N, C-alpha and C positions, 0 to 999 in steps of 0.2 A: 278317814279310818274309822275314828269314833263312833261316828253318827252310822256311817252308812254298815260298816261290818261287825261291829259290836254291836249296838242299840237296835239297829232295824233287822241285825242276821243275814244278813245279804251274804254272798259269795266274793274272795275277791274275783274282779273279772274286768272286760271293757264297761259293761252297765255302770259299776262303780266307781270308777276312772272317769267318766265320760261324769258322772254326776257331781263327785267333787271338780272336775275344771269347771262345770257350769256355776258350781256356788262359788270358786276362787274367781271367778270372770265377772259373774253377778254386781257385783259393787261397782266394777270398771263402766258397764254397760248401763247401769244408771245414771253414775255423775254423765255420762256423754249424751243419753238421752234427757237429761235437765237441761244443761247446757245448751244442748239442742234447740228444745222448746223456749229457753230465755233468748234465744236468738228474733224469737218472730218478734217485732214490733208492738207496741200494747196498741197501735194505730189501728192493725188490721182485727183485733178482738175489739178495739171499744166500733171499728167500725160494722163489725158483724153483730154486735149487740145493737147496737143503732137501728140498724135496717131490720130488726123484731126477730133474727134467729134466738132459739134457746143454746143456755149453754154447750149442750152437750152438741148440738149440731155447729154452736162455733168452732168447737175442740174438732169434731171429725170433719168439717170441712174448708176450716181455714188454717188452724194453728198445726195439725198433721202433717196435712199437704208441704208445709211452706217448714218444717224442721225434717221431714222423712228424709234427706239426704243425710243430715248427719248420722240422724238415728243408727241410719242402714251402715253408712260409713264405720260407725264408731263398733258395731255386732261383726263387723267384716273382720275388724283390724283387732277385735278379742278373742275370735276366733283363729286368729293370724299367732296370737299369744300362746292360745291354749296348744297350740301344736307344739313350742318348744318348752314346756311344763314338762319336768318328768319327775322330779319330788315326789310330787304327786301321786302320781301313777305307778311310782316303785311301790307303795305300799298296798294301795287301790287296786291295779290293773294286775298288780304280779311281775313276778319277775322269770315268765317264761319265755322259751326263745323259738314257740312253734307258732306258728300261724294257722290258728286254729278257724272253722268258720265261724259265721256272724253267729249263730245261736248258740254255738259251741262255747266262743271266747264273750259270752256276757259272763257265763257264771263258772268261767275255770281261768286260771292265768293262763296269758299269752301274751305275744310278744308287742312293746308297741316300740316305732321308732327310735325316741328318746333313751330309753331302757337298753335296747339294744347296741345304740352304738354306743353309749358307756360298757355292756358286758365285752364287743369286740374291741372296745378301745386298749381297756384296763385288764381286764382280764386274761381275756383270748389273745390278746395281742395281735390280732390279726388286720390290721389297720388300713390295709385295701378293703375290705369289706364296712370298716369303721369311715373311711371316707367317701364309699359308697353312700351310705347312709344320711350321713351329714350332705352328701349334696341335693339327694330327694329332701330332706329337711329344708335347704336352702333355697329349692326350686317351690317347694310347697308355700314356702314365708314369701317368695315372691309374688305367685301366682295371687293368694289371697291379699295382697298390698295390690297389685294389679288390678285384681275387679274391685277394690274397696274403691280405688281412682276412676274406675270404668262406671261403677253405677253413681259414684257421685256427682260425674259430669253429665249423666242421663239422667240423673233426675236432676239437675241444675237446668239442661236444654227441655227437659219438660214444663218447668216452671214459668218457662221465659216462654 
């Protein structure tokens, strides 16, 4: 909130909320990427260099294809984590309960599912709506996890 709203002068909205969430999960994505790159055997790197490829060519043709499944899986799981974050969205995306159009929502306070869940469950006491929103969040999380599993298995099959 401090960096995007006060220092950069942006208005609270979906854009600022999205940027905040990206900054929050960036360390997770970086550490997943590093771990995935470390799993590539050194013999692959040494073999590519011994055959005369340059360092960049070795990274592009040997290391990245061997580690792409872990990188993509980590990114999809980070998106799944973003779906559940609500505290950051409360201050950056706003507290409105109106679903605006995409362009309007970028610079104005509008609804996010996690904030709406909190408001409907605690302040308005409309538990039917709150449980509906919670079900949607659970389904989104399930779909993101399934997408991570499917992409990891397809990428593993491509390598073999």
